[in-house]
C-alpha positions in Angstrom: 0.0 -0.1 0.0 1.3 3.6 -0.8 2.1 5.8 2.1 -0.9 8.3 2.3 0.0 11.8 3.0 -2.2 14.7 3.8 -1.2 18.3 2.7 -2.1 21.3 4.6 -1.7 24.5 2.5 -2.3 24.9 -1.1 -1.0 28.2 -2.1 1.6 28.8 -4.7 4.3 26.9 -2.7 1.8 24.3 -1.7 1.0 23.7 -5.2 4.6 22.5 -5.9 4.1 19.9 -3.2 0.8 18.8 -4.8 2.5 18.2 -8.1 5.1 16.1 -6.6 2.9 13.9 -4.4 0.8 13.3 -7.4 3.4 12.5 -10.0 7.0 12.1 -8.8 6.9 9.7 -5.7 6.1 6.1 -6.6 4.7 4.4 -3.5 3.2 7.6 -2.1 -0.3 9.0 -2.6 -2.0 12.3 -1.8 -4.7 11.1 0.5 -6.4 14.6 1.4 -5.9 18.4 1.0 -6.6 21.2 3.5 -6.9 24.7 2.1 -8.5 28.0 3.3 -10.4 28.6 0.1 -12.0 25.4 -0.2 -14.4 26.3 -2.9 -11.7 27.2 -5.4 -10.5 24.5 -7.9 -7.0 23.5 -8.3 -5.8 22.8 -11.9 -3.1 20.4 -10.7 -5.8 17.9 -9.1 -6.7 15.5 -11.9 -9.8 14.0 -10.2 -12.4 15.0 -7.5 -11.4 11.8 -5.6 -9.1 13.6 -3.1 -10.9 15.0 -0.3 -10.4 18.8 0.4 -10.9 20.0 3.9 -11.3 23.5 5.2 -10.2 22.8 8.7 -6.8 21.2 9.2 -8.2 19.3 12.2 -10.4 17.3 9.9 -7.6 16.4 7.6 -5.5 15.1 10.5 -8.3 13.1 11.8 -9.0 11.4 8.5 -8.2 7.8 9.0 -6.9 7.5 5.5 -4.1 9.9 6.3 -1.0 8.4 7.5 1.4 11.4 7.5 1.2 15.2 7.3 2.9 17.9 5.3 2.3 21.5 6.3 3.0 24.4 3.8 1.2 27.3 5.7 2.3 30.6 7.2 4.4 29.9 10.2 1.9 31.3 12.6 -0.3 28.4 11.9 2.5 25.6 12.4 2.4 25.3 16.2 -1.3 24.4 16.6 -1.2 22.2 13.5 2.0 20.4 14.7 0.4 19.7 18.3 -2.8 18.3 16.6 -0.6 15.9 14.6 1.5 14.9 17.6 -1.9 14.1 19.4 -2.9 12.0 16.4 0.4 10.2 16.3 1.2 11.2 12.6 4.5 12.0 11.2 4.9 15.6 10.3 6.9 17.7 7.8 6.7 21.4 8.2 8.0 24.1 5.8 10.5 26.6 7.1 10.5 28.3 9.4 9.4 25.8 11.9 7.6 28.5 14.0 7.4 32.2 14.3 9.4 32.2 17.6 12.0 29.9 19.4 9.5 29.5 22.3 6.8 28.0 20.0 9.4 26.0 18.1 10.7 24.5 21.4 7.1 23.5 22.5 6.6 21.7 19.2 9.9 19.7 19.3 9.3 18.7 22.8 5.8 17.6 22.2 7.1 15.3 19.2 9.9 14.0 21.2 7.8 13.0 24.2 5.4 11.3 21.8 8.3 9.7 20.0 6.9 11.1 16.6 9.0 12.1 13.6 9.1 15.8 13.1 11.2 17.1 10.1 11.7 20.8 9.1 11.8 21.6 5.3 14.8 23.7 5.1 14.8 22.9 1.2 17.9 24.9 0.4 20.0 22.1 2.0 19.0 19.9 -0.9 20.0 22.6 -3.6 22.6 21.0 -5.9 24.7 24.3 -5.9 24.8 24.1 -2.0 25.8 20.6 -2.2 28.6 21.1 -4.6 29.9 24.0 -2.4 29.8 21.8 0.7 31.7 19.2 -1.1 34.5 21.6 -1.9 34.7 23.6 1.0 37.4 21.4 2.9 39.7 22.2 0.0 40.0 25.9 1.1 39.8 25.2 5.0 40.5 26.3 7.6 37.6 28.6 6.8 37.9 32.4 7.7 34.8 34.1 6.8 31.8 34.1 4.4 29.3 36.5 2.8 25.7 35.8 1.9 23.3 37.7 -0.2 19.7 36.9 -0.6 17.6 39.4 -2.2 14.0 38.5 -3.6 11.7 40.5 -5.9 8.5 41.6 -4.2 6.6 40.6 -7.4 7.4 37.1 -7.0 5.5 36.9 -3.7 2.1 35.6 -4.2 0.5 37.9 -1.7 1.3 41.3 -0.5 1.9 41.6 3.3 0.1 44.2 5.2 2.2 46.3 7.5 0.8 44.7 10.6 2.7 45.3 13.9 4.1 42.2 15.5 4.8 40.4 12.3 8.4 39.2 11.5 9.3 39.7 7.9 12.1 38.9 5.4 14.8 37.8 8.0 12.4 35.0 9.2 10.7 34.2 6.0 13.7 33.6 3.6 16.7 34.9 5.6 16.2 31.7 7.7 17.7 29.7 4.8 21.0 31.6 5.3 21.0 31.1 9.0 20.6 27.4 8.6 23.2 27.2 5.8 25.9 28.4 8.1 25.4 25.3 10.3 24.8 23.0 7.4 28.1 24.1 5.6 30.2 24.5 8.6 28.9 21.8 11.0 28.9 24.4 13.7 26.4 26.1 15.7 26.1 29.9 15.6 26.9 31.3 19.1 26.5 35.0 18.6 24.7 37.5 16.3 24.4 41.2 15.3 21.6 42.4 13.4 20.2 45.7 11.9 16.7 45.8 10.5 14.9 48.7 8.2 12.1 48.4 10.9 11.2 46.4 13.9 8.3 43.9 14.2 6.4 46.1 16.5 6.2 48.7 13.8 6.0 46.5 10.5 7.5 43.5 8.9 11.1 43.9 8.2 12.2 44.1 4.6 15.8 44.5 4.9 18.4 42.9 7.5 22.2 43.1 7.7 23.3 40.3 9.9 26.5 39.1 11.3 27.0 35.8 12.9 29.9 33.9 14.4 30.2 30.2 14.9 31.6 28.2 17.7 35.2 28.2 16.2 35.1 31.8 15.4 34.0 31.7 11.5 32.3 35.1 10.8 29.5 35.3 8.3 27.9 38.5 6.9 24.4 38.4 5.5 22.5 41.0 3.3 18.8 40.0 3.2 16.2 42.0 1.5 13.0 42.3 -0.7 13.8 44.3 -3.8 11.7 45.9 -6.5 13.2 43.6 -9.3 16.1 41.1 -9.8 16.9 38.2 -7.6 20.4 37.6 -6.1 21.2 34.4 -4.3 24.9 33.7 -3.6 27.5 33.1 -0.9 31.4 33.6 -0.9 33.7 31.6 1.3 37.3 32.6 2.2 39.6 30.1 3.6 43.3 30.1 4.2 43.8 27.8 0.9 41.5 29.8 -1.4 38.0 31.2 -2.2 34.7 29.6 -3.4 31.7 31.4 -4.6 28.1 29.8 -5.2 25.2 31.3 -6.9 22.2 29.0 -6.4 20.0 31.2 -8.7 22.3 30.8 -11.5 23.4 27.5 -10.4 27.2 28.2 -10.6 30.1 27.3 -8.3 33.5 28.8 -8.9 36.7 29.1 -7.1 40.4 29.9 -6.7 42.4 27.3 -4.8 46.1 27.6 -4.2 47.7 28.4 -7.7 44.6 27.5 -9.6 43.0 30.9 -10.1 39.9 29.8 -12.0 37.7 26.8 -11.2 34.3 25.8 -12.0 32.5 22.8 -10.9 29.5 21.2 -12.6 26.2 21.5 -11.0 23.5 19.0 -11.9 20.0 20.6 -10.9 17.6 18.8 -8.8 14.2 19.8 -7.5 14.6 20.7 -3.9 11.1 20.2 -2.8 11.1 16.8 -4.3 14.2 16.0 -2.6 12.9 17.0 0.9 9.7 14.8 0.3 11.9 12.0 -0.6 14.0 12.2 2.6 10.7 12.6 4.8 9.2 9.4 3.3 12.6 7.5 3.6 12.6 8.5 7.3 9.1 7.3 7.9 9.6 4.0 5.9 13.0 3.2 7.7 12.1 4.5 11.1 15.2 6.6 11.0 15.9 10.3 12.1 15.3 12.6 9.2 18.2 14.6 7.9 16.8 18.0 9.0 15.2 17.3 12.4 12.6 19.4 14.5 15.7 20.4 16.6 17.5 21.6 13.6 14.5 23.7 12.5 14.1 25.0 16.3 17.8 26.1 16.6 17.7 28.3 13.4 14.5 30.0 14.7 16.2 30.6 18.0 19.2 32.3 16.1 16.5 34.3 14.3 15.2 35.3 17.9 18.6 36.3 18.8 18.8 38.6 15.5 15.5 40.3 16.2 16.8 40.9 19.8 19.9 42.5 18.6 17.9 44.8 16.3 15.9 45.8 19.4 19.1 46.7 21.0 20.5 48.7 18.1 22.7 46.1 16.5 24.4 44.9 19.8 26.0 41.4 20.1 23.5 38.8 21.4 24.4 35.2 22.3 22.3 32.4 21.1 20.9 30.0 23.5 19.6 26.7 22.1 17.0 24.0 23.2 19.2 21.5 25.0 
């Protein structure tokens, strides 16, 4: 029998999950769907045989659903996660795991106490460009410092966020990828941060962040995160004692200068990151093994984001990061 997955969230990003669950995962079926606008049709659904719910509780309670995938705004993730934990159903949650570290810790502890698989969909860890970069970083080690740039055009956002106080913006929504990549690429935790935002959440969601982080061994990374009017930029540069490597995951290029070789370029074979994420989730369920990106991994990076927002509140002062232990 196929593994029957229920999907909560069918917006622009959720539609990608629908496509993969329907067409690209042998041995897996889309058992049910939950969406806010239940009356609207979905062109990607070939039949009407898949039940569509307006309430996530009904989807989780559906006995045909064996595992749950969540692609909703982070504000909804904590309550959905706790409902799945009560129902004893493995759950994959799109990044960020939660709006705050406090909520993320609650989710992780609930899943761990229930012995339930909780995976965070930090999909950039499956990007081919990032994987090639990770493979070659040891060639320039010891690492000294790195820079990251992530600018996303506003027109690519499916919805326009209102300027509501209390909401976190660009840093949490897509800057979270960069914070996670530091740990993924170095194998080290971030221990301290400095952050400046164009505006604080108590005024309106941030649209620009300049972040400095330091890892446990002293590697420093500087991040430029912003929403822009047009033109996407997605790159990172790493400097080590033996050379430099640049990776651009938007244009899928990895280049470097190592030792006496001033110009290197490595081939990148693209892969679909959401599909790779789903495959990892399914494999973890079928083998009863920990997922490659655990709930704790997702929690830790939200805790780093917490420290960044605290630093911004303090005018860019250095803030230590404390993790769930």
